[in-house]
N, C-alpha and C positions, 0 to 999 in steps of 0.2 A: 475101725474108726470109733473114737470115744464120743460120749455125749456131754463132755465138759463144756462150760460156757465158752462162747466165741465172741469176738468183737463184731458189732453190728456194722452194716454198710454205712449207715449214717455217721456213726462215730469215727469210722475209718476215713470217710471223706473229709470231715471237719479236721481231724487230727493231722492228716497228710497236708491239707491246705495251709493250716496255721504254721506247721513246722517248716514247710517250704518257704513261706514268707519270712519267718523269723530267721532261718539260716541264711536266706538271701540277703537279709539286712546285716549279717555279720555277727549275730548273737551266738554265744557258745552253746554247744549241744547240751551240756549239763544244765544250763539255765533254761533252755527250751524245754527239756524233759521235766524239770522241776516245776515249771510254770504249767505245763499240761497236766501234771499230776494234781495240782491244786484245783484246777477247774473241772477235772474228770469226776465221774460218779460211778458207783457200783463196781463191777468187776474190772472195768477199764482202769479205774483209779488204783485198784490193788495191783494190777499188772505193771502199770506205769511207775508205781512207787517202787516195786522191786527192781525195775530197769534203772530207775534213778539211783537207787542205793548201790547197785553193782557198778554203775558208771562212776559214781563218786569214789568208790573203792579202787578205781583205776582199771577196771575191766573195759574191754572194747564194747562197742554197741553190738557187734556180731555175737559176742559171748553172752551179753545181757539178753538179747532177743532169743538165743537158744534156750535160756532158762524158762521162757514163758510157754514152752511146749507148742501146742497147736492153737493157742488162743488167737494169735494173728494168722491170717491166711498165708499159705506158703508163698504166694506171689509177693506179698508185702515183705515177709521176712527176707526172701532172697534178693528182692530189688533194693531194699535198704542196705543190705550188706554190700552188694555190688556198687551201689551209689557211694557208700562210704569209702570203699577201697579205691574207686576211681576218682574221688574228689568231686563228684557231681550229685551229692546227696540232695541238695535243694531242688535240682532239676528233676531227679527221679521222683521225689515226693510230689512235685507239682503234677507230673504225668499220672501218678497213682491217684491223686485227688481228682483229676479230670475223668479218669476211668470210673471211680466210685460215684462221682457226682452224676455221670451219665446213667449209671445203673439206678441211682435214686430217682432220676427223672422218669425213667421207664417204669419203675415200680409204682410211683405216684400216679402216673397216667392210668395204669392198669387198675389200681385200687379205686380211684375216683370214678372210673367208668363202671366198675362192677358193684359199687356201693348200693345203688338204688335197687337193682334186682335182688341183692342179698337181703336188704331191708324188707322187701316184699315177701321173700321166702320165710324170713323170721316171723313176719306178721301172720302168714298162713299157718305156720307151725304153732304159733301162740293160740290162734283160734281153735285149732284141734285140741290143744291142751286144755283150753277153757271148757270146751264142750265135754271132754272126758270128765273133768271135775264137776261140772254143773249137772250132768246127767246122774251123778251119784248123789246129788242133794235131793232128787225127787224120790218120793216114797217108793220103796221097792227097787229103785234103780232101773235105768233104761239104757241098754247098750245100743244107742242110736247109730253109732258108727260101725258096729259089727266087728270091732277089734277085740272084744272081750275085756276091755279096759273101762272101768267105771269108778268114779269117786277118787278119793285121795290115793288109795292103793294103785288104781289104774294110772293116775297122773304120775305117781312115783316111778312106775315101770316105764311109762312113756318118756319121762325126762331122763331116766337112766339110759334108755336106748339112744336118745339123741346125744347124750354126753359121750357114750361109747363111740358112736359114729364120728363125732367131732374130734375125739381123742385120736382115733385111728387115722383120720385125715391129717391131723397135725403131725403125728409121728411119721407118716408117709412124706409129708412136705419137708420136714426136718432131715429125713433120711436122704431125700433127693438133693437137698442143699449141701449136705456133708459128704455125698458120694458113697453112701453105704453100699456094699457090694451087691446085696440082694435086690436093689432097685434097678440094676443094670438091664436085666431082661425086660422089665417093664418099660424102661426108657426106649429100648430098641423097638418094642412093639408099638409104642405111641408114635415113634418117628415114621412108622409105615401108614399111619392114618392120613386120609386125605385132608387137606386144608391145615389141620393142626401140625402134622409132621413137617411140611415145608417151612412153616412159621418158626417152629422150634429149631429147625436146622439153621435158619437164617440167624437166629439169636446166638446159637452156638458158634457159628462162623464169625459173627461180629466180635465175640469175645476172643476167639482164636487169633484173628487178624490183629486186634488191638494188643493182645498179650505178646504176640511175636514182634510187633513194632516196639513195645516197651523193652522187652528182654534183649532183643538183638541190637538195640540202640545203646546198650551199656557195656558192650565188649564181653558179655558173658559167654562162656563156652557154649558152642552151638547145640550140643546134645542136651545140656542142662537147660538151655533156653527153650528148646522145643518141648522138653518134658513138662516144664512149668506151664508153657502155653497150652498144651493139649489138656493138661489137668485143669487148667483154668476154665475150660469150656463147661466143666461139670456135666459132661455128656458121655455116657458109656460107650457110644459108637466111636468117639475119637480117643478116649482114654485107652481103650483096648488096643489102639494102633501104635502106642508108644514103643513097644519092643520092635515092631517091624521097621518103623522109621529110624530108630536108633541103630538097628543093625545095618540099614542101608547107608546111613551117614558114616558109620564106622568102616564100612567097606569102601568108602571113598566116593560114593555116588552123590550127585547134586541134590539140593532140596527138592527140585522139581521131580527128579526120578524117585526120591524117597516117598513123596506124597502120592505119586502115581502108583507106586507099588502097594501102598496102604489102601488105595481106593476110596470110594465114597466121597470124593471131593468134586465140586462143580468145575467145569472147564474154565470159568472166569478166574477162580482162585488159582488154579494150576497155571494158567497163562500169565497171571500177574507174577507168580513166583519165577517162571521161566524168564520173563522180560527183566525182572529185578536182578536175577543172577547174571544175565548176559550183560547188563549195563553196570553191574556193581552197585546197585542201589536197592537192595532188598528191603532195607529198613524204610526208605522213603516210599517204596511201592506198597509195603504193608501198611504204612500210615495212611496213604491215599485210599487203599482198599478198606481199611478199618472205618474211615469216615463214610465211605459209601455204604458199607454194611450197617453202620449205626443208623443211618437214615432208613434203610430197609428194615432194620430191627424195630424202629418205631412203628412203621407200617405193619410189620408182622405182629407186634404186640397189640396194635389196634385191632387187627383181625382176630387174634386170640381173645381179646376182650369181648368182641362181638359174639364169638362162638360161645365163650363162657357165659356171657349175659343171656344168649339165646337158650342155652341149656338150663339156666336157672329159671328163666321165664317159662320154659316148657315144663319144668318140674312144678312150678307154682300153678300153672294152668291145669296140668293133670291132677294135681292134688285137689284143687278147687272143683274140678269137674267130677272127680270121684266122690268128693264130699257132697256135692249137690245131688248126684244120682243116688247116693246112699240115703240122704235125707228124704228124697222123693219116694224111694222104695219103702222106707219106714212109714211115711205118710200114707201110701197106698195100702200097706199092710194093716195099718191101724183102722182105715176105713172099712176094709174087708172084714176085719174081726168084729167091728161094730154092726155091720150088715148081717 
């Protein structure tokens, strides 16, 4: 996986929604892309400008999208191509907009809930940095915290350490977002954790059900639709099941049998597949299940927010308690030396 720029969820939600409305109103695709190019900023504007130029030269939207590499998610690229080929591009874009807008809501809720604990953590770290610097201003310098860090040099080392930790966290987050192969074992380990594992599993199943509803509603070839849907979970547990499920489908087995063979799916998900296949309404069944999972995903994200907030609160509390005990120990040591 590369580390080249990718379209943000926010930009994808807005782009898909506006294009869906414009195409539904009968505006030509070339004008729609040209208008979106004018209003876009940064890397999105550059990519849309290339797409607009290729379309103006007579190339299809499918060929133009292929020239953008992995800037747009695979789900977007494949769904737009299928929508164009089936003549339902505005409908597909509307469904994609719903999908990304829902992800935006979940992300905003998480960030708003975790904001205050993170502010408190930042304040605690700032206080420690100030103490490191201030103790260096006293004649002779005093290592009141016992870290061996005093004055400007100590502050520089402290800030460098925080920057490295922050950079490592950012790299790990981006790697998980892009599905880099080495985060797979870590994801599987996290899924085994109590409380956190079931919540993450619910979020992944929500994306899987919604992606299956989208892809299978366009007439896309079933193996291609399942591969996209499983990759759309961005979860190593389900992505590694793609070969097994594809082999089962190729052998002529039903969706229910394929997912049963892969394992790791709850009974509710499998029962919905079985009923959908028996009634010939797999798309509708996945749509209903996706809506149910979306509500559960909000509850799961709220739970993850409380867990993350609790961990941050615990980190701040431990940090302050350790600081208080260190200061008290220094105070007692000073009194003993004077006595």
